[in-house]
C-alpha positions as a Markdown table, in Angstrom:
| # | Residue | x | y | z |
|---|---|---|---|---|
| 1 | Met | 20.6 | 35.4 | 42.8 |
| 2 | Thr | 20.3 | 35.7 | 46.6 |
| 3 | Pro | 18.0 | 38.1 | 48.3 |
| 4 | Asp | 19.4 | 41.1 | 50.2 |
| 5 | Pro | 16.5 | 42.2 | 52.4 |
| 6 | Thr | 16.6 | 45.7 | 53.7 |
| 7 | Arg | 13.6 | 45.4 | 56.0 |
| 8 | Ser | 14.3 | 45.2 | 59.8 |
| 9 | Ala | 12.9 | 41.6 | 60.1 |
| 10 | Ala | 14.2 | 38.7 | 58.2 |
| 11 | Arg | 12.9 | 35.1 | 57.8 |
| 12 | Ile | 15.7 | 32.9 | 59.2 |
| 13 | Ala | 16.0 | 29.1 | 59.5 |
| 14 | Ile | 18.7 | 27.6 | 61.7 |
| 15 | Ile | 19.6 | 24.0 | 60.7 |
| 16 | Gly | 21.3 | 22.2 | 63.6 |
| 17 | Pro | 21.0 | 20.2 | 66.8 |
| 18 | Thr | 18.7 | 21.5 | 69.6 |
| 19 | His | 16.9 | 19.9 | 72.5 |
| 20 | Pro | 16.5 | 16.9 | 73.1 |
| 21 | Tyr | 20.1 | 16.7 | 71.9 |
| 22 | Lys | 22.6 | 17.8 | 74.6 |
| 23 | Gly | 25.8 | 19.7 | 74.8 |
| 24 | Gly | 27.3 | 23.0 | 73.9 |
| 25 | Ile | 26.5 | 23.1 | 70.2 |
| 26 | Ala | 22.8 | 22.2 | 70.8 |
| 27 | Gln | 22.6 | 24.9 | 73.5 |
| 28 | His | 24.3 | 27.4 | 71.3 |
| 29 | Thr | 21.9 | 26.7 | 68.4 |
| 30 | Thr | 18.9 | 27.2 | 70.7 |
| 31 | Glu | 20.1 | 30.4 | 72.3 |
| 32 | Leu | 21.0 | 31.8 | 68.8 |
| 33 | Ala | 17.4 | 31.2 | 67.8 |
| 34 | His | 16.1 | 33.0 | 71.0 |
| 35 | Arg | 18.5 | 35.9 | 70.5 |
| 36 | Leu | 17.6 | 36.4 | 66.8 |
| 37 | Ala | 13.9 | 36.3 | 67.7 |
| 38 | Asp | 14.4 | 38.9 | 70.4 |
| 39 | Arg | 15.7 | 41.2 | 67.7 |
| 40 | Gly | 12.4 | 40.9 | 65.9 |
| 41 | His | 13.3 | 38.3 | 63.2 |
| 42 | Gln | 11.1 | 35.4 | 62.3 |
| 43 | Val | 13.1 | 32.4 | 63.3 |
| 44 | Arg | 12.7 | 28.6 | 63.2 |
| 45 | Ile | 15.0 | 25.7 | 64.0 |
| 46 | Glu | 15.1 | 22.7 | 61.6 |
| 47 | Ser | 16.7 | 19.9 | 63.6 |
| 48 | Trp | 17.3 | 16.1 | 63.5 |
| 49 | Ser | 15.0 | 13.4 | 64.5 |
| 50 | Arg | 18.0 | 11.1 | 64.3 |
| 51 | Gln | 21.3 | 12.9 | 64.1 |
| 52 | Tyr | 23.7 | 10.1 | 63.3 |
| 53 | Pro | 24.1 | 6.3 | 64.1 |
| 54 | Ala | 24.7 | 5.6 | 67.8 |
| 55 | Arg | 27.9 | 3.7 | 67.0 |
| 56 | Leu | 29.5 | 6.9 | 65.8 |
| 57 | Tyr | 28.9 | 8.7 | 69.1 |
| 58 | Pro | 30.0 | 6.6 | 72.1 |
| 59 | Gly | 27.9 | 8.4 | 74.7 |
| 60 | Gln | 24.5 | 9.8 | 75.5 |
| 61 | Gln | 23.1 | 11.9 | 72.7 |
| 62 | Arg | 19.8 | 13.1 | 74.2 |
| 63 | Val | 18.4 | 14.3 | 77.5 |
| 64 | Ala | 14.8 | 14.3 | 78.8 |
| 65 | Val | 15.2 | 17.5 | 80.8 |
| 66 | Pro | 16.0 | 20.6 | 78.6 |
| 67 | Glu | 19.3 | 22.3 | 79.2 |
| 68 | Gly | 17.5 | 25.7 | 79.2 |
| 69 | Thr | 14.3 | 26.8 | 77.4 |
| 70 | Pro | 13.6 | 25.0 | 74.1 |
| 71 | Phe | 12.8 | 27.2 | 71.2 |
| 72 | Pro | 9.1 | 26.7 | 70.4 |
| 73 | Ala | 9.3 | 27.2 | 66.6 |
| 74 | Thr | 11.2 | 23.9 | 66.1 |
| 75 | Ser | 10.6 | 21.0 | 63.8 |
| 76 | Tyr | 12.6 | 17.7 | 63.3 |
| 77 | Pro | 12.4 | 16.8 | 59.6 |
| 78 | Leu | 16.0 | 15.5 | 59.2 |
| 79 | Ser | 17.2 | 11.9 | 59.7 |
| 80 | Trp | 20.6 | 10.4 | 58.9 |
| 81 | Arg | 18.9 | 7.3 | 57.6 |
| 82 | Arg | 16.4 | 9.2 | 55.3 |
| 83 | Pro | 18.4 | 11.1 | 52.5 |
| 84 | Asp | 15.1 | 12.2 | 51.0 |
| 85 | Thr | 14.5 | 14.4 | 54.1 |
| 86 | Trp | 17.7 | 16.3 | 53.3 |
| 87 | Leu | 16.8 | 17.4 | 49.8 |
| 88 | Arg | 13.1 | 18.0 | 50.8 |
| 89 | Leu | 14.1 | 20.5 | 53.6 |
| 90 | Gly | 16.3 | 22.5 | 51.2 |
| 91 | Arg | 13.5 | 22.7 | 48.7 |
| 92 | Gln | 11.1 | 23.7 | 51.4 |
| 93 | Leu | 13.2 | 26.6 | 52.6 |
| 94 | Arg | 13.5 | 28.2 | 49.1 |
| 95 | Pro | 11.5 | 31.3 | 48.9 |
| 96 | Thr | 9.1 | 29.6 | 46.4 |
| 97 | Gly | 9.4 | 26.1 | 47.8 |
| 98 | Thr | 6.3 | 24.0 | 48.4 |
| 99 | Ala | 7.3 | 20.8 | 50.2 |
| 100 | Pro | 6.2 | 20.7 | 53.9 |
| 101 | Ala | 8.8 | 20.0 | 56.6 |
| 102 | Asp | 6.3 | 17.7 | 58.4 |
| 103 | Gly | 5.2 | 15.9 | 55.3 |
| 104 | Pro | 5.7 | 12.2 | 54.5 |
| 105 | Gly | 8.9 | 10.8 | 55.9 |
| 106 | Ala | 9.3 | 13.5 | 58.6 |
| 107 | Glu | 10.2 | 12.0 | 62.0 |
| 108 | Arg | 10.2 | 13.3 | 65.6 |
| 109 | Pro | 12.6 | 12.8 | 68.4 |
| 110 | Asp | 11.8 | 9.9 | 70.7 |
| 111 | Val | 12.3 | 11.3 | 74.1 |
| 112 | Asp | 9.5 | 9.6 | 76.1 |
| 113 | Gly | 8.0 | 8.8 | 72.7 |
| 114 | Gln | 7.1 | 12.4 | 72.1 |
| 115 | Gly | 8.5 | 15.6 | 70.6 |
| 116 | Val | 9.8 | 18.6 | 72.6 |
| 117 | Asn | 7.7 | 19.3 | 75.6 |
| 118 | Gly | 5.3 | 16.5 | 74.6 |
| 119 | Gln | 4.4 | 18.2 | 71.3 |
| 120 | Arg | 4.7 | 16.5 | 68.0 |
| 121 | Ala | 7.7 | 17.7 | 66.2 |
| 122 | Gly | 6.8 | 20.0 | 63.3 |
| 123 | Gly | 3.9 | 21.4 | 65.3 |
| 124 | Gln | 2.8 | 25.0 | 65.5 |
| 125 | Gly | 5.3 | 27.6 | 66.7 |
| 126 | Val | 4.8 | 30.7 | 68.8 |
| 127 | Gly | 3.8 | 34.2 | 67.9 |
| 128 | Gly | 1.9 | 33.0 | 64.8 |
| 129 | Gln | 5.1 | 31.5 | 63.4 |
| 130 | Gly | 3.9 | 28.2 | 62.0 |
| 131 | Val | 6.6 | 25.6 | 61.5 |
| 132 | Asn | 4.9 | 23.7 | 58.8 |
| 133 | Gly | 4.7 | 24.5 | 55.1 |
| 134 | Arg | 7.1 | 26.9 | 53.3 |
| 135 | Gly | 9.7 | 28.6 | 55.4 |
| 136 | Val | 8.7 | 30.5 | 58.5 |
| 137 | Asp | 5.5 | 32.0 | 57.2 |
| 138 | Gly | 5.0 | 30.2 | 53.9 |
| 139 | Arg | 7.3 | 32.4 | 51.8 |
| 140 | Gly | 10.6 | 30.6 | 52.4 |
| 141 | Val | 13.5 | 32.2 | 54.2 |
| 142 | Asp | 16.0 | 34.9 | 53.6 |
| 143 | Leu | 18.9 | 33.5 | 55.6 |
| 144 | Val | 19.8 | 29.9 | 56.4 |
| 145 | Val | 22.3 | 29.3 | 59.3 |
| 146 | Leu | 23.7 | 25.9 | 58.6 |
| 147 | Val | 25.4 | 24.6 | 61.8 |
| 148 | Val | 28.2 | 22.4 | 60.6 |
| 149 | Val | 28.8 | 19.9 | 63.3 |
| 150 | Thr | 30.8 | 17.0 | 61.8 |
| 151 | Pro | 32.0 | 15.8 | 58.4 |
| 152 | Ile | 29.9 | 12.7 | 58.9 |
| 153 | Gln | 26.9 | 14.9 | 58.1 |
| 154 | Ala | 28.4 | 16.5 | 55.0 |
| 155 | Pro | 26.2 | 14.5 | 52.6 |
| 156 | Ala | 23.2 | 15.8 | 54.3 |
| 157 | Tyr | 24.5 | 19.4 | 54.2 |
| 158 | Leu | 25.2 | 19.1 | 50.5 |
| 159 | Ala | 21.8 | 17.7 | 49.8 |
| 160 | Ile | 20.2 | 20.6 | 51.7 |
| 161 | Leu | 22.3 | 23.1 | 49.8 |
| 162 | Ala | 21.3 | 21.5 | 46.5 |
| 163 | Gly | 17.7 | 21.8 | 47.5 |
| 164 | Leu | 18.1 | 25.4 | 48.4 |
| 165 | Arg | 19.6 | 26.4 | 45.1 |
| 166 | Gly | 17.0 | 25.3 | 42.6 |
| 167 | Arg | 17.3 | 26.2 | 39.0 |
| 168 | Arg | 15.5 | 29.4 | 38.1 |
| 169 | Arg | 14.5 | 30.4 | 41.6 |
| 170 | Arg | 16.3 | 32.8 | 43.9 |
| 171 | Ser | 18.1 | 31.2 | 46.8 |
| 172 | Pro | 18.5 | 32.3 | 50.4 |
| 173 | Thr | 21.8 | 33.4 | 51.8 |
| 174 | Val | 23.5 | 30.5 | 53.5 |
| 175 | Leu | 25.9 | 31.1 | 56.5 |
| 176 | Ala | 27.9 | 28.0 | 57.4 |
| 177 | Leu | 28.5 | 28.3 | 61.2 |
| 178 | Cys | 31.5 | 26.2 | 62.1 |
| 179 | His | 32.2 | 25.5 | 65.8 |
| 180 | Asn | 35.2 | 23.5 | 64.5 |
| 181 | Val | 36.1 | 23.7 | 60.8 |
| 182 | Leu | 37.7 | 20.3 | 61.0 |
| 183 | Pro | 37.5 | 17.7 | 63.8 |
| 184 | His | 40.3 | 17.5 | 66.4 |
| 185 | Glu | 40.8 | 13.9 | 65.5 |
| 186 | Arg | 40.8 | 13.9 | 61.7 |
| 187 | Arg | 40.3 | 11.4 | 58.9 |
| 188 | Ser | 41.6 | 11.8 | 55.3 |
| 189 | Val | 38.0 | 12.3 | 54.0 |
| 190 | Asp | 37.2 | 15.1 | 56.4 |
| 191 | Gln | 38.9 | 18.0 | 54.6 |
| 192 | Pro | 37.3 | 17.4 | 51.1 |
| 193 | Leu | 33.9 | 16.8 | 52.7 |
| 194 | Ile | 33.9 | 20.1 | 54.7 |
| 195 | Ser | 35.5 | 22.0 | 51.7 |
| 196 | Ala | 32.6 | 20.9 | 49.5 |
| 197 | Val | 30.1 | 22.3 | 52.1 |
| 198 | Leu | 31.9 | 25.6 | 52.7 |
| 199 | Arg | 32.4 | 26.2 | 48.9 |
| 200 | Arg | 28.6 | 26.0 | 48.4 |
| 201 | Ser | 27.7 | 28.4 | 51.2 |
| 202 | Ser | 27.4 | 32.2 | 50.9 |
| 203 | Ala | 29.7 | 32.8 | 53.8 |
| 204 | Val | 31.4 | 31.1 | 56.7 |
| 205 | Leu | 31.4 | 32.0 | 60.4 |
| 206 | Val | 34.1 | 30.8 | 62.8 |
| 207 | His | 35.0 | 31.7 | 66.3 |
| 208 | Thr | 38.8 | 32.3 | 66.1 |
| 209 | Gln | 41.3 | 33.8 | 63.7 |
| 210 | Ala | 43.1 | 30.5 | 63.5 |
| 211 | Gln | 39.9 | 28.8 | 62.4 |
| 212 | Ala | 39.3 | 31.5 | 59.9 |
| 213 | Glu | 42.7 | 30.8 | 58.4 |
| 214 | Leu | 41.9 | 27.1 | 58.2 |
| 215 | Ala | 38.5 | 27.8 | 56.6 |
| 216 | Gly | 40.2 | 30.1 | 54.1 |
| 217 | Thr | 42.2 | 27.1 | 52.8 |
| 218 | Leu | 39.0 | 25.2 | 52.1 |
| 219 | Thr | 36.9 | 27.8 | 50.4 |
| 220 | Asp | 36.9 | 31.1 | 48.5 |
| 221 | Val | 33.7 | 32.5 | 50.0 |
| 222 | Pro | 33.9 | 35.2 | 52.7 |
| 223 | Val | 35.0 | 34.0 | 56.1 |
| 224 | Arg | 33.9 | 36.0 | 59.2 |
| 225 | Val | 35.1 | 35.7 | 62.8 |
| 226 | Ala | 33.0 | 36.3 | 65.9 |
| 227 | Glu | 34.0 | 35.4 | 69.4 |
| 228 | Met | 31.6 | 32.7 | 70.5 |
| 229 | Ala | 28.9 | 34.2 | 72.7 |
| 230 | Thr | 28.2 | 32.7 | 76.1 |
| 231 | His | 25.4 | 30.2 | 76.2 |
| 232 | Leu | 25.2 | 29.2 | 79.8 |
| 233 | Trp | 21.7 | 28.4 | 81.0 |
| 234 | Thr | 20.2 | 27.3 | 84.3 |
| 235 | Pro | 17.6 | 24.5 | 84.2 |
| 236 | Pro | 14.0 | 25.8 | 83.8 |
| 237 | Asp | 13.0 | 24.1 | 87.1 |
| 238 | Ser | 16.0 | 25.4 | 89.0 |
| 239 | Asp | 15.3 | 25.7 | 92.7 |
| 240 | Ser | 17.9 | 28.5 | 93.1 |
| 241 | Glu | 15.3 | 31.3 | 93.0 |
| 242 | Ala | 16.8 | 33.0 | 96.1 |
| 243 | Asp | 20.2 | 33.3 | 94.4 |
| 244 | Pro | 21.4 | 36.6 | 93.0 |
| 245 | Val | 20.6 | 37.0 | 89.3 |
| 246 | Leu | 22.9 | 38.5 | 86.7 |
| 247 | Asp | 21.3 | 40.9 | 84.2 |
| 248 | Ser | 18.4 | 41.4 | 86.6 |
| 249 | Asp | 17.2 | 44.4 | 84.6 |
| 250 | Ser | 15.9 | 42.0 | 81.9 |
| 251 | Asp | 12.2 | 42.3 | 80.9 |
| 252 | Ser | 11.8 | 38.6 | 81.1 |
| 253 | Asp | 10.9 | 36.6 | 84.3 |
| 254 | Pro | 13.9 | 34.9 | 86.0 |
| 255 | Gly | 14.5 | 31.3 | 84.9 |
| 256 | Leu | 12.4 | 31.4 | 81.7 |
| 257 | Gly | 15.1 | 31.6 | 79.1 |
| 258 | Pro | 18.3 | 33.1 | 77.8 |
| 259 | Ala | 17.2 | 36.7 | 78.4 |
| 260 | Ala | 16.2 | 35.9 | 82.0 |
| 261 | Gly | 19.7 | 36.1 | 83.4 |
| 262 | Ile | 21.8 | 33.5 | 85.1 |
| 263 | Ala | 21.6 | 32.6 | 88.7 |
| 264 | Val | 24.9 | 33.0 | 90.6 |
| 265 | Pro | 25.7 | 30.4 | 93.2 |
| 266 | Ala | 26.8 | 31.5 | 96.7 |
| 267 | Ala | 30.3 | 30.3 | 95.9 |
| 268 | Ala | 30.6 | 33.1 | 93.4 |
| 269 | Val | 29.8 | 35.7 | 96.0 |
| 270 | Ala | 31.9 | 34.8 | 99.0 |
| 271 | Val | 35.5 | 33.6 | 98.8 |
| 272 | Pro | 35.7 | 30.3 | 100.7 |
| 273 | Glu | 38.8 | 28.7 | 102.2 |
| 274 | Pro | 40.7 | 26.5 | 99.8 |
| 275 | Ser | 39.2 | 23.0 | 99.5 |
| 276 | Arg | 42.3 | 21.6 | 97.9 |
| 277 | Glu | 40.0 | 20.3 | 95.2 |
| 278 | Leu | 40.4 | 20.8 | 91.4 |
| 279 | Leu | 37.8 | 20.1 | 88.7 |
| 280 | Phe | 38.1 | 18.8 | 85.2 |
| 281 | Phe | 34.7 | 19.1 | 83.6 |
| 282 | Gly | 33.1 | 18.1 | 80.3 |
| 283 | Leu | 33.4 | 15.4 | 77.6 |
| 284 | Val | 36.7 | 13.6 | 78.0 |
| 285 | Arg | 38.5 | 13.2 | 74.7 |
| 286 | Pro | 42.2 | 12.8 | 73.9 |
| 287 | Tyr | 42.7 | 16.4 | 72.7 |
| 288 | Lys | 41.5 | 17.7 | 76.1 |
| 289 | Gly | 44.6 | 16.4 | 77.8 |
| 290 | Leu | 43.3 | 14.7 | 81.0 |
| 291 | Asp | 46.3 | 12.4 | 80.9 |
| 292 | Val | 48.6 | 15.4 | 81.0 |
| 293 | Leu | 46.7 | 16.7 | 84.1 |
| 294 | Leu | 47.0 | 13.4 | 85.8 |
| 295 | Arg | 50.7 | 13.3 | 85.3 |
| 296 | Ala | 51.0 | 16.9 | 86.5 |
| 297 | Leu | 49.1 | 16.0 | 89.6 |
| 298 | Thr | 51.8 | 13.5 | 90.7 |
| 299 | Ala | 54.3 | 16.4 | 90.8 |
| 300 | Gly | 52.0 | 19.0 | 92.2 |
| 301 | Pro | 50.9 | 19.6 | 95.8 |
| 302 | Ala | 50.6 | 16.2 | 97.4 |
| 303 | Asp | 47.3 | 16.9 | 99.2 |
| 304 | Val | 45.4 | 18.3 | 96.2 |
| 305 | Arg | 42.6 | 16.1 | 94.8 |
| 306 | Leu | 40.9 | 16.1 | 91.4 |
| 307 | Thr | 37.3 | 15.4 | 90.4 |
| 308 | Val | 36.8 | 14.4 | 86.7 |
| 309 | Ala | 33.1 | 14.8 | 85.8 |
| 310 | Gly | 31.8 | 14.1 | 82.3 |
| 311 | Glu | 31.3 | 11.5 | 79.6 |
| 312 | Phe | 34.4 | 9.6 | 78.5 |
| 313 | Trp | 34.8 | 9.3 | 74.7 |
| 314 | Gly | 35.5 | 5.6 | 74.1 |
| 315 | Gly | 35.2 | 4.5 | 77.8 |
| 316 | Val | 36.7 | 5.2 | 81.1 |
| 317 | Glu | 38.9 | 2.1 | 81.4 |
| 318 | Ala | 42.1 | 3.6 | 80.0 |
| 319 | Thr | 41.8 | 6.5 | 82.4 |
| 320 | Arg | 41.3 | 4.2 | 85.4 |
| 321 | Asp | 44.3 | 2.3 | 84.4 |
| 322 | Leu | 46.4 | 5.5 | 84.2 |
| 323 | Val | 45.2 | 6.6 | 87.6 |
| 324 | Ala | 46.2 | 3.3 | 89.1 |
| 325 | Glu | 49.5 | 3.3 | 87.3 |
| 326 | Leu | 50.3 | 6.8 | 88.7 |
| 327 | Gly | 49.3 | 5.9 | 92.2 |
| 328 | Leu | 46.5 | 8.5 | 92.3 |
| 329 | Gly | 43.6 | 6.2 | 93.3 |
| 330 | Asp | 43.0 | 8.1 | 96.6 |
| 331 | Arg | 43.3 | 11.5 | 95.0 |
| 332 | Val | 41.3 | 11.3 | 91.8 |
| 333 | Asp | 37.5 | 10.9 | 91.8 |
| 334 | Leu | 36.2 | 9.8 | 88.4 |
| 335 | Arg | 32.6 | 10.5 | 87.8 |
| 336 | Pro | 31.9 | 9.2 | 84.2 |
| 337 | Gly | 28.6 | 10.1 | 82.6 |
| 338 | Tyr | 26.6 | 13.1 | 81.5 |
| 339 | Val | 26.3 | 15.8 | 84.1 |
| 340 | Pro | 22.8 | 17.3 | 84.2 |
| 341 | Ala | 22.6 | 21.1 | 84.4 |
| 342 | Arg | 21.2 | 21.0 | 87.9 |
| 343 | Asp | 24.3 | 19.2 | 89.2 |
| 344 | Val | 26.8 | 21.7 | 87.8 |
| 345 | Pro | 26.7 | 24.3 | 90.6 |
| 346 | Gly | 27.6 | 21.8 | 93.3 |
| 347 | Leu | 30.6 | 20.5 | 91.3 |
| 348 | Phe | 32.0 | 24.0 | 90.9 |
| 349 | Ala | 31.2 | 25.1 | 94.5 |
| 350 | Ala | 33.3 | 22.2 | 95.7 |
| 351 | Ala | 36.4 | 23.2 | 93.7 |
| 352 | Asp | 39.1 | 25.8 | 94.0 |
| 353 | Ala | 39.7 | 26.0 | 90.3 |
| 354 | Leu | 38.8 | 24.5 | 86.9 |
| 355 | Val | 41.6 | 23.0 | 85.0 |
| 356 | Leu | 41.6 | 22.9 | 81.1 |
| 357 | Pro | 44.8 | 21.1 | 80.0 |
| 358 | Tyr | 43.8 | 21.0 | 76.3 |
| 359 | Arg | 46.3 | 19.9 | 73.8 |
| 360 | Ala | 44.4 | 21.7 | 71.1 |
| 361 | Gly | 41.1 | 23.6 | 70.9 |
| 362 | Thr | 39.2 | 26.4 | 69.3 |
| 363 | Ala | 36.7 | 27.8 | 71.8 |
| 364 | Ser | 35.4 | 26.6 | 75.1 |
| 365 | Gln | 32.5 | 27.8 | 77.2 |
| 366 | Asn | 34.0 | 26.2 | 80.3 |
| 367 | Val | 36.0 | 29.4 | 81.1 |
| 368 | Asp | 32.8 | 31.4 | 81.2 |
| 369 | Leu | 31.2 | 28.6 | 83.2 |
| 370 | Ala | 34.0 | 28.7 | 85.7 |
| 371 | His | 33.9 | 32.5 | 85.9 |
| 372 | Leu | 30.1 | 32.4 | 86.4 |
| 373 | His | 30.7 | 30.3 | 89.5 |
| 374 | Gly | 33.5 | 32.5 | 90.7 |
| 375 | Leu | 36.4 | 30.1 | 89.9 |
| 376 | Pro | 39.8 | 30.9 | 88.4 |
| 377 | Val | 41.0 | 28.7 | 85.5 |
| 378 | Val | 44.3 | 26.9 | 85.0 |
| 379 | Ala | 44.5 | 26.3 | 81.3 |
| 380 | Thr | 46.8 | 25.8 | 78.3 |
| 381 | Ser | 47.5 | 28.6 | 75.9 |
| 382 | Val | 45.5 | 27.1 | 72.9 |
| 383 | Gly | 42.6 | 28.6 | 71.0 |
| 384 | Thr | 40.5 | 31.1 | 72.8 |
| 385 | Leu | 41.8 | 29.9 | 76.2 |
| 386 | Ala | 44.9 | 32.1 | 75.7 |
| 387 | Thr | 42.7 | 35.2 | 75.6 |
| 388 | Ser | 39.8 | 34.1 | 77.8 |
| 389 | Val | 42.1 | 33.5 | 80.8 |
| 390 | Arg | 44.2 | 36.4 | 82.0 |
| 391 | Asp | 47.4 | 34.8 | 83.1 |
| 392 | Gly | 48.2 | 35.8 | 86.7 |
| 393 | Val | 45.0 | 37.8 | 87.0 |
| 394 | Asp | 42.0 | 35.4 | 87.0 |
| 395 | Gly | 43.8 | 32.3 | 86.1 |
| 396 | Leu | 47.1 | 30.7 | 85.1 |
| 397 | Leu | 48.3 | 29.7 | 81.6 |
| 398 | Val | 50.8 | 27.0 | 80.6 |
| 399 | Pro | 52.1 | 25.5 | 77.3 |
| 400 | Pro | 50.0 | 22.6 | 76.0 |
| 401 | Asp | 51.1 | 19.0 | 76.5 |
| 402 | Asp | 53.6 | 19.9 | 79.2 |
| 403 | Pro | 53.0 | 18.0 | 82.5 |
| 404 | Thr | 56.0 | 19.7 | 84.2 |
| 405 | Ala | 54.7 | 23.3 | 83.4 |
| 406 | Leu | 51.2 | 22.3 | 84.5 |
| 407 | Ala | 52.5 | 20.9 | 87.8 |
| 408 | Ala | 54.4 | 24.1 | 88.4 |
| 409 | Ala | 51.2 | 26.1 | 87.8 |
| 410 | Leu | 49.3 | 23.9 | 90.4 |
| 411 | Arg | 52.0 | 24.5 | 92.9 |
| 412 | Arg | 51.8 | 28.3 | 92.2 |
| 413 | Leu | 48.0 | 28.2 | 92.6 |
| 414 | Tyr | 48.4 | 27.0 | 96.2 |
| 415 | Glu | 51.1 | 29.4 | 97.2 |
| 416 | Pro | 49.9 | 31.7 | 100.0 |
| 417 | Gly | 47.5 | 34.4 | 98.7 |
| 418 | Thr | 47.5 | 33.3 | 95.0 |
| 419 | Leu | 44.2 | 31.5 | 94.9 |
| 420 | Ala | 42.4 | 34.3 | 96.8 |
| 421 | Ala | 43.9 | 37.0 | 94.5 |
| 422 | Leu | 42.8 | 35.1 | 91.4 |
| 423 | Arg | 39.3 | 34.5 | 92.7 |
| 424 | Ala | 39.0 | 38.2 | 93.6 |
| 425 | Ala | 39.7 | 39.1 | 90.0 |
| 426 | Val | 37.2 | 36.7 | 88.4 |
| 427 | Ala | 34.3 | 38.6 | 86.7 |
| 428 | Pro | 31.1 | 36.9 | 85.4 |
| 429 | Pro | 30.7 | 37.0 | 81.6 |
| 430 | Asp | 28.9 | 39.9 | 80.0 |
| 431 | Thr | 26.3 | 37.7 | 78.1 |
| 432 | Asp | 24.2 | 40.4 | 76.5 |
| 433 | Ala | 27.1 | 42.4 | 75.1 |
| 434 | Ala | 28.7 | 39.2 | 73.7 |
| 435 | Trp | 25.5 | 38.2 | 72.0 |
| 436 | Asp | 25.0 | 41.6 | 70.5 |
| 437 | Arg | 28.4 | 41.5 | 68.9 |
| 438 | Tyr | 27.9 | 37.9 | 67.7 |
| 439 | Leu | 24.5 | 38.6 | 66.1 |
| 440 | Asp | 25.9 | 41.5 | 64.2 |
| 441 | Val | 28.3 | 39.1 | 62.5 |
| 442 | Val | 25.7 | 36.4 | 61.9 |
| 443 | Leu | 23.4 | 38.9 | 60.3 |
| 444 | Ala | 26.0 | 40.8 | 58.2 |
| 445 | Pro | 26.0 | 38.4 | 55.2 |
| 446 | Ser | 22.3 | 39.0 | 54.5 |
| 447 | Gly | 22.1 | 42.6 | 55.5 |
| 448 | Ala | 19.1 | 41.6 | 57.5 |
| 449 | Asp | 19.7 | 43.3 | 60.8 |
| 450 | Arg | 18.3 | 46.4 | 62.4 |
| 451 | Ala | 19.0 | 49.8 | 60.8 |
| 452 | Gly | 22.1 | 51.6 | 61.8 |
| 453 | Lys | 24.2 | 48.5 | 62.8 |
| 454 | Ala | 27.6 | 48.4 | 61.3 |
| 455 | Asp | 28.9 | 45.4 | 59.5 |
| 456 | Cys | 31.4 | 43.6 | 61.7 |
| 457 | Ala | 34.7 | 42.9 | 60.1 |
| 458 | Pro | 36.5 | 39.7 | 60.9 |
């Protein structure tokens, strides 16, 4: 039997990556915790001291400087190489569990040899919310948000779920939050592994209707859809204090977290002359279609250059070879490696538009990031890109995997007046409204939200 709390505040545990892990999923997990806490819920993050073997992720997993404000009530009890930590955490989160998260075998992240902000992982939280012992406050939790990142971690998810169930004890509601139900590059074992996790959850949350339909083939539990809320942060030590700030009516001080608003660079206020520069930004993987963009560039305007900034999945050599083969060596600037948050504004300020030539996709924060910096987006009509970009209004849409169509869009972009018109229509994302809608769906399975809020239908 699962609890169905009617009080306004619920005890919530989010299991997923957070700082010092980098990237969109870790940022989303952290901001989700902040936003739930802002609604008055007792929240903690249970994360990984070691998320998965380095050989399975050919890139930088961790960063020393936080990509925003870390959530204080965070502990790191999970390790891919310690299966005992998986079951222990599940038991600890049961309403009558007893095993401490920071007990024997618990590990901490090794950024500079310390935990987050120099504190030992599993230490005391804020606002009296201890992150040791049972649940948030010693009584277990009402809702577990299980952030499903990869099928590789399915054995850990299943062990956690087994620990949560118990035998004669009530179990918390479990919401499986899937950024991607299945990987873009799939293996034969991925579907049965994820299916096993979703079938043992109370409900599933995805970010697009297409992903909901896919999840529905893997489980009979309710599947809910919520458009992914924006999680764009400025670094805590940002020196852009003089910049205009969105959501400046916030009660929080600027630069201190998700509720503080987001600094808008000058490029987003004034419309500059075209630089004849395009930007491809983020982790480079085959499904993101960089090779399609490079081939389109050869047939687009001859004086337009491209900057590619981000880590290359599996190495940059193949892309360098393609650039040379296409004769683009003097027009393409490859900047392989992780891009720190403080360097992002300069990249976007130098570009006329962001290009997202994805072959496939579910949701991407890069459209919001471009709009935050005042840039139109040239994208393919896949996933949420088809609705996030308004074709001919604040960007241009083309079919996926079509270099000819993409080249035509690049030529159109630089037709007289087009770029200026697209820039003028770009609006920054409405962060607070998006998160309000998102939290309604997150909290709906447990009924744990504030009184009077309607249950959001898929």
